[in-house]
N, C-alpha and C positions, 0 to 999 in steps of 0.2 A: 384746443377744445377744453378749456378749463371748466371743471365741474362747478356749478354755482354753489356757493356756501349754503349749507342747511342750518337750521336752528340747532340741531343736536349732532348730526353727522354719523359717519360709519367709521369704525375702527377695525383694522386687520391685525391680528396678533400672530406674529411669526414665532411659533414655539421652536422649530429647528433652528439652531444657531448658525448653521452653515448652509441653509437652504432658503429659497425664496428670492434670490437676487434677480433672477430672470423676470419674475412677476413684478417686482418693484420697478425694474427698468422699463417694462412694458407700460406700466401705469405712468411713469415719468414721460415716456415718449408720447403718450396720448394726452398729456397735459392734465391728468387727474391729480398727480402729486407734484410737489416741488422737491428738489433734491436736498437731502440732509444726511449727514453721517451720525446724527444724534439719536442713537438707538437705545442707549443704556438706561435702565430703569431706576427711578429714584429709590425704590424699595430694595432692589438687588444690588445697587451700586456699592462698590467696596468689597464685593465677594466674587472671586473668580478671575480668570485670565482675561475677561473682557476688558479689563482696565489696561491691558498692554496695548498701547496705541502707536501708530506710526509716528516717526519724527515730524514735528510740526503740526500734528493733528490737534485741533482744539478740544477742550474738555467736552465729553459727549453725553452728559447726563441731562435728560429733560427734567425740568421742574413740572409739577402738575399744571401750573398756570401757563407755562410755555406750550405745553401740549394742548391745553384748552384753546389758546390763541390760534395755534396751527389748525385745529379742528374747525374753529369758527371761520378762518380765512379760506380754507379749501374744501371743507365738508368731508374730507377723507383723510385719515391718518393711519399710519401703519408702522410696525417695527417689532423688535424683540422686547416687548413691553408686557408687563403682567396685566391680567384682567382687572386687578384692583386699580392699577394706574389709569386704565381707560375709563373705569367707572367713576373714579374721582375727578377725571377731566370732563365728565359730562357726556361721554359718548353713549348713545342709546342703542346702537346696533353694532354688535361685535361679531366679526368672523374670526375663526381660529384656523390656522394652517398647521397641521400636525404631521408627525412621521412616526413610524414604528420605533419605539424608544431605544431598543438595542442598536438598531441601524443608525439612529441619530448620534449615539455615542461613538460608534466606529467612524462616522463621517466627521465628527468634531475632532477626534484624534488625528485623522488624516489632515484636517485643516490646520491643526497645530503643528504637525510635522512639516507642512509646507510653508509655514509662516516663520521667518527667521526671528521674529520678536517673541515667539512663543515656544519655539523648539527647545530652548534651553530649560524650560520650566517642566518638561516631561519627566526628567530623571536622568541618571547617568547612562542608562541603556536606551532610553527613549522608547520603551516598550509600551504596549497597550495596557498591560497590567500596572505599570508605573503610572500611566496617565490616570487610571481609575482611582489611584490613591494620592495623586498629586494635590497638595494643598492649594496651589495656584488656581486649579480648575474646580475646586470643591463647590463653588456656587452654581456650576453648570452640570454637575455630574449626578448628585443624589436626587433622583426623581424630580428632575428639573421641571417637567411638565406640570407636576402638582404645584410647584411654586408659582408657575405662570398662570394657572387656571383656577386655583382655589384662593379666593381673596384673603382668607385668614392665614394662609400659608406663605404669603408673598415674601416675608422676610426670612432669610436663611437662619435667623436666630430662633425662629419658632420651630419647635420639635414636631416632626411628623409622627402620626400615630403608628405604633408598631403592630398592633393586633389587626389582622386583616378584616375581620367582621366590623370592628369599631371604625376602622379607616373607611370602609365602604359606606357605612351609615353616615359618617360625617361628610363624605364626598357627596353622597346623594342629597343630603340636607342643604349643602351650600349651592350645589348646582340648581336645586329647586328654587332657591332665592334669586339667583342671577339669571334664571331661564328667560325672563322677559327681555333681557338685554342681549341675549345670545341669538344671532340670526342664523348661525350654522357653523359647522366645523368641516374641514376639507382635508383629506389625505393628500400629502404632497407627492404621491407616487403615481399620479396619472390623472385622467379626466373622469368626471362624473357629473351628474345633474347639479349637485351642490356647487361644483366649481363654476359652472355657467351662471348660476344664480348669484354667486359672489361677484363675478365680474360685472354682471348686469346691475347689481346693487350699487356699485361704485361708479357707474356711468360709462362702462366700456361698450361700444357699439356691438350689436349682434354679430356682424360679420367678423369682428375680432374675437369676441368671446366664444364663438363657435369652435375655435381651435383649441379651447380648453386651457388648463393650467400647465405650466412647465413641469417636467419631471424633477425628482429630487436631485440634489447635488451628489454625484458619485465620482467626482474627479479624484484622482490619486496622484501620488508622487512616485517617481522611479525608485526602485529598490528591490532587494531580494524578497522572497517569500518570508513572511513572519509567522510566528507561532502564537496561538492563544491557548493558554494552559487551562486545565480544569479548574484550578483555583480562580483564575481570572473570570472564567465563565460563571462560577458561583457568585463572585463579586458583582458581575454584570447583572445577574438576576436580582440581587439585593437592591441594586441601584435603579431598577426599572419596574418592579412589580406593582408599586403604587401607581405609577404612570399608566400602566396597563389597565388598572381598575378605573382610573379616570376616563380613559377612552371607552371602556365598556359601558360606563354610565352615560357618557355622551351619546353612545349608540342606543342605549335603552330609551332615552327620551327623544330619539328621532333626529338628533343634530348631526350625527356622524354616520357615514355609510358603514354597514356591518362588514367585518372581515373575520374569517375564521382563524383559529390559532395556526392551522396549517398554512394559510396564506401569509400570515405574519412571519412564521418561521421561514417560509420560502423567501420572503423579502430579505430577512436577516442573512440567510445563506448567500443570496445573490450579492449583498453588500460585502460580505466577507470575501467572496470570490473576486469581485471587482478590485478590492484593495489588497488582494493576494495575502489574505490572512487565513491560516489553517488551524483548526481546532484539534488539539491532541489530548 
């Protein structure tokens, strides 16, 4: 059931680096997408541990033209690609899959711990605190959601605004500009009306889309309980507060379902518990 190519097409932006695999496989099984490992973004390439590839894996960076061709051939494209990349490739309707930012970093840490090609990049002790400061992961750590969703911030070489009020104004201004190309944003932590609309938009039959989106990746690796220190918690807040502002602004313009701070804190706590991480 291959989706007929459209003139412009739909793009799905996976902001969580270690989530969304089930959704992608579902769309492959339905014939909406073709398989590719080529997720890495031309604006972000060269920054972060995403460049650590399995032996024999081909280079994985899309050029804008290659993404444009993929969009023209199948009508739907998706991946861990920035909003700027999708805009430059001519995608006119972008869906965004997001996750509570602190939980995303915990999940990304666990993904690295379980990956033999990334484990050695964490640091001598392999702790979460070391991960938050590891140069190899810098491109995926510091308010990564901002890099993905604000076109002017796509390159890690561009400095993020440090003043909260200034940052919010700039975020609001940029989202206002790209709003006509944003179809919606969906939390990866469950099902909601936006999730059903996303699936319908890319050609998934109603009987399939009624089951909703898969839940976030919370897989863990065996090991003893680990500790998250107060210093690491402060660092975590520094690395996610801008992303939280972006999500608040997506909610304000009606693209993302509202979630209270208490709900987000509860998700973060559940993620810590699943991965046996205790805050001290």
